[in-house]
PAKOL-68228 format. One record per residue: residue number from 1; residue in three letters; chain; x, y, z of N, C-alpha, C in turn. Coordinates in Angstrom, 3 decimals, always signed. Layout:
<sites>
(NUM; ALA; A; (X; Y; Z); (X; Y; Z); (X; Y; Z))
...
</sites>
This chain:
<sites>
(1; MET; A; (-41.129; +5.214; +7.945); (-41.796; +4.298; +7.049); (-42.358; +3.127; +7.833))
(2; ALA; A; (-43.621; +3.114; +7.982); (-44.246; +2.073; +8.774); (-44.069; +0.702; +8.132))
(3; SER; A; (-44.062; +0.624; +6.815); (-43.986; -0.672; +6.145); (-42.556; -1.135; +5.870))
(4; MET; A; (-41.591; -0.347; +6.272); (-40.193; -0.690; +6.023); (-39.797; -1.913; +6.850))
(5; ASP; A; (-39.165; -2.865; +6.210); (-38.675; -4.058; +6.910); (-37.208; -3.849; +7.263))
(6; TRP; A; (-36.941; -3.647; +8.531); (-35.592; -3.384; +9.007); (-34.889; -4.647; +9.463))
(7; ALA; A; (-35.521; -5.787; +9.329); (-34.953; -7.043; +9.841); (-33.580; -7.356; +9.250))
(8; GLY; A; (-33.312; -6.909; +8.051); (-32.045; -7.205; +7.405); (-30.929; -6.228; +7.713))
(9; TYR; A; (-31.222; -5.218; +8.518); (-30.192; -4.213; +8.804); (-29.637; -4.421; +10.206))
(10; HIS; A; (-28.342; -4.622; +10.291); (-27.674; -4.990; +11.534); (-27.767; -3.957; +12.646))
(11; ASP; A; (-27.990; -2.703; +12.326); (-27.950; -1.652; +13.339); (-29.334; -1.215; +13.796))
(12; VAL; A; (-30.353; -2.000; +13.452); (-31.721; -1.703; +13.877); (-32.275; -2.928; +14.573))
(13; GLU; A; (-33.003; -2.678; +15.664); (-33.622; -3.774; +16.397); (-35.062; -3.422; +16.721))
(14; VAL; A; (-35.877; -4.460; +16.838); (-37.263; -4.310; +17.269); (-37.418; -5.196; +18.484))
(15; ILE; A; (-37.758; -4.578; +19.602); (-37.936; -5.305; +20.848); (-39.352; -5.026; +21.331))
(16; PRO; A; (-40.222; -6.059; +21.317); (-41.587; -5.835; +21.796); (-41.564; -5.210; +23.195))
(17; GLY; A; (-42.367; -4.173; +23.365); (-42.442; -3.503; +24.648); (-41.458; -2.357; +24.823))
(18; LYS; A; (-40.447; -2.281; +24.010); (-39.490; -1.172; +24.067); (-39.892; -0.147; +23.022))
(19; VAL; A; (-40.274; +1.017; +23.467); (-40.773; +2.098; +22.609); (-41.869; +1.567; +21.680))
(20; SER; A; (-42.785; +0.850; +22.272); (-43.960; +0.299; +21.574); (-43.605; -0.611; +20.404))
(21; GLY; A; (-42.437; -1.220; +20.433); (-42.049; -2.143; +19.374); (-41.592; -1.481; +18.090))
(22; ALA; A; (-41.330; -0.177; +18.148); (-40.857; +0.544; +16.954); (-39.428; +0.109; +16.625))
(23; PRO; A; (-39.071; +0.127; +15.345); (-37.673; -0.136; +14.982); (-36.777; +0.946; +15.590))
(24; LEU; A; (-35.772; +0.509; +16.335); (-34.870; +1.418; +17.041); (-33.450; +1.223; +16.566))
(25; LEU; A; (-32.681; +2.284; +16.632); (-31.254; +2.152; +16.407); (-30.721; +1.273; +17.535))
(26; ARG; A; (-29.976; +0.253; +17.176); (-29.512; -0.748; +18.146); (-28.873; -0.088; +19.372))
(27; ASP; A; (-29.230; -0.631; +20.528); (-28.707; -0.180; +21.823); (-29.071; +1.262; +22.170))
(28; THR; A; (-30.189; +1.743; +21.611); (-30.703; +3.069; +21.950); (-32.214; +2.954; +22.114))
(29; ARG; A; (-32.819; +4.043; +22.449); (-34.281; +4.135; +22.445); (-34.720; +5.089; +21.326))
(30; LEU; A; (-33.853; +5.304; +20.355); (-34.113; +6.241; +19.268); (-34.790; +5.529; +18.099))
(31; PRO; A; (-36.049; +5.879; +17.826); (-36.725; +5.277; +16.675); (-36.044; +5.684; +15.358))
(32; VAL; A; (-35.876; +4.722; +14.497); (-35.284; +4.978; +13.189); (-36.127; +6.013; +12.437))
(33; GLU; A; (-37.413; +5.947; +12.639); (-38.317; +6.883; +11.965); (-37.975; +8.338; +12.314))
(34; ALA; A; (-37.506; +8.595; +13.527); (-37.136; +9.959; +13.916); (-35.966; +10.463; +13.078))
(35; ILE; A; (-35.013; +9.600; +12.849); (-33.856; +9.973; +12.017); (-34.324; +10.281; +10.600))
(36; LEU; A; (-35.140; +9.384; +10.051); (-35.614; +9.560; +8.679); (-36.479; +10.801; +8.522))
(37; GLU; A; (-37.361; +11.034; +9.484); (-38.244; +12.199; +9.401); (-37.459; +13.503; +9.473))
(38; ASN; A; (-36.465; +13.557; +10.353); (-35.641; +14.763; +10.434); (-34.896; +15.000; +9.133))
(39; TYR; A; (-34.242; +13.970; +8.636); (-33.496; +14.084; +7.381); (-34.417; +14.552; +6.251))
(40; ASP; A; (-35.570; +13.907; +6.121); (-36.512; +14.258; +5.051); (-37.007; +15.696; +5.194))
(41; ALA; A; (-37.253; +16.135; +6.425); (-37.713; +17.514; +6.644); (-36.646; +18.521; +6.227))
(42; PHE; A; (-35.401; +18.214; +6.512); (-34.328; +19.116; +6.094); (-34.214; +19.174; +4.570))
(43; LEU; A; (-34.403; +18.028; +3.919); (-34.405; +18.032; +2.452); (-35.552; +18.886; +1.909))
(44; GLU; A; (-36.735; +18.725; +2.520); (-37.905; +19.493; +2.079); (-37.700; +20.988; +2.284))
(45; ASP; A; (-36.872; +21.336; +3.257); (-36.556; +22.745; +3.489); (-35.541; +23.288; +2.489))
(46; GLY; A; (-35.088; +22.430; +1.582); (-34.187; +22.872; +0.530); (-32.715; +22.588; +0.761))
(47; MET; A; (-32.410; +21.857; +1.805); (-31.001; +21.528; +2.058); (-30.513; +20.460; +1.098))
(48; SER; A; (-29.229; +20.458; +0.870); (-28.616; +19.380; +0.088); (-28.616; +18.122; +0.954))
(49; PRO; A; (-28.504; +16.951; +0.334); (-28.427; +15.723; +1.134); (-27.306; +15.753; +2.173))
(50; ALA; A; (-26.142; +16.264; +1.799); (-25.022; +16.318; +2.749); (-25.339; +17.234; +3.926))
(51; ASP; A; (-25.940; +18.379; +3.650); (-26.302; +19.298; +4.724); (-27.411; +18.719; +5.596))
(52; ALA; A; (-28.347; +18.002; +4.975); (-29.434; +17.377; +5.740); (-28.881; +16.315; +6.693))
(53; VAL; A; (-27.867; +15.584; +6.264); (-27.220; +14.603; +7.152); (-26.584; +15.329; +8.334))
(54; MET; A; (-25.888; +16.413; +8.067); (-25.207; +17.130; +9.146); (-26.197; +17.772; +10.115))
(55; GLU; A; (-27.310; +18.270; +9.605); (-28.341; +18.832; +10.488); (-28.981; +17.723; +11.326))
(56; THR; A; (-29.189; +16.561; +10.730); (-29.737; +15.422; +11.472); (-28.757; +15.017; +12.569))
(57; LEU; A; (-27.487; +15.043; +12.252); (-26.457; +14.737; +13.248); (-26.529; +15.722; +14.414))
(58; GLU; A; (-26.801; +16.982; +14.133); (-26.925; +17.963; +15.216); (-28.091; +17.627; +16.135))
(59; CYS; A; (-29.135; +17.010; +15.585); (-30.286; +16.598; +16.398); (-29.937; +15.398; +17.281))
(60; TYR; A; (-29.081; +14.518; +16.771); (-28.736; +13.270; +17.461); (-27.223; +13.056; +17.453))
(61; PRO; A; (-26.459; +13.941; +18.077); (-24.997; +13.832; +17.999); (-24.446; +12.552; +18.622))
(62; GLU; A; (-25.178; +11.973; +19.548); (-24.698; +10.774; +20.236); (-24.642; +9.539; +19.342))
(63; ILE; A; (-25.329; +9.565; +18.203); (-25.328; +8.357; +17.370); (-24.250; +8.373; +16.296))
(64; GLY; A; (-23.764; +9.534; +15.949); (-22.697; +9.627; +14.961); (-23.186; +9.628; +13.525))
(65; VAL; A; (-22.397; +10.228; +12.678); (-22.770; +10.412; +11.279); (-22.823; +9.088; +10.514))
(66; GLU; A; (-21.945; +8.156; +10.829); (-21.937; +6.882; +10.087); (-23.225; +6.090; +10.299))
(67; ARG; A; (-23.769; +6.153; +11.509); (-25.025; +5.441; +11.768); (-26.178; +6.091; +11.013))
(68; ILE; A; (-26.175; +7.411; +10.932); (-27.206; +8.112; +10.159); (-27.089; +7.731; +8.692))
(69; ARG; A; (-25.892; +7.787; +8.156); (-25.694; +7.417; +6.747); (-26.079; +5.960; +6.498))
(70; GLY; A; (-25.807; +5.100; +7.436); (-26.161; +3.689; +7.288); (-27.659; +3.479; +7.193))
(71; VAL; A; (-28.405; +4.153; +8.059); (-29.868; +4.055; +8.032); (-30.405; +4.584; +6.699))
(72; LEU; A; (-29.870; +5.706; +6.260); (-30.316; +6.289; +4.991); (-29.980; +5.381; +3.811))
(73; ALA; A; (-28.803; +4.800; +3.820); (-28.401; +3.903; +2.727); (-29.272; +2.648; +2.705))
(74; TYR; A; (-29.580; +2.107; +3.870); (-30.431; +0.918; +3.911); (-31.823; +1.250; +3.381))
(75; ARG; A; (-32.365; +2.394; +3.796); (-33.680; +2.786; +3.288); (-33.639; +2.939; +1.774))
(76; ALA; A; (-32.603; +3.593; +1.270); (-32.505; +3.801; -0.182); (-32.426; +2.472; -0.929))
(77; SER; A; (-31.656; +1.535; -0.425); (-31.539; +0.238; -1.105); (-32.852; -0.527; -1.022))
(78; HIS; A; (-33.557; -0.416; +0.085); (-34.839; -1.088; +0.238); (-35.870; -0.490; -0.731))
(79; GLU; A; (-35.869; +0.833; -0.854); (-36.807; +1.484; -1.770); (-36.524; +1.089; -3.211))
(80; ARG; A; (-35.264; +0.956; -3.576); (-34.922; +0.520; -4.946); (-35.425; -0.886; -5.209))
(81; GLN; A; (-35.351; -1.741; -4.224); (-35.796; -3.125; -4.378); (-37.305; -3.203; -4.573))
(82; LEU; A; (-38.041; -2.250; -4.011); (-39.489; -2.263; -4.118); (-39.996; -1.677; -5.428))
(83; GLN; A; (-39.144; -0.946; -6.137); (-39.569; -0.346; -7.401); (-39.638; -1.405; -8.489))
(84; PRO; A; (-40.663; -1.284; -9.366); (-40.803; -2.278; -10.451); (-39.695; -2.173; -11.482))
</sites>
């Protein structure tokens, strides 16, 4: 989500010049968008949310399931706030 404001989430950082200033999972070079895109693609393939989280974890085992769930929860809460 290009328009997503990650400033309020403790586990995401934006550092100008690091991965072109993309929002990254803190202390990594992993763009948050990569996590979200993988998760969303697994959902589109018909997986349940729980299975999509586990498949995303297989793509990025070094970050752990709690960090994936945290990113997803923050996105969900942000999307709810934007709805009228």
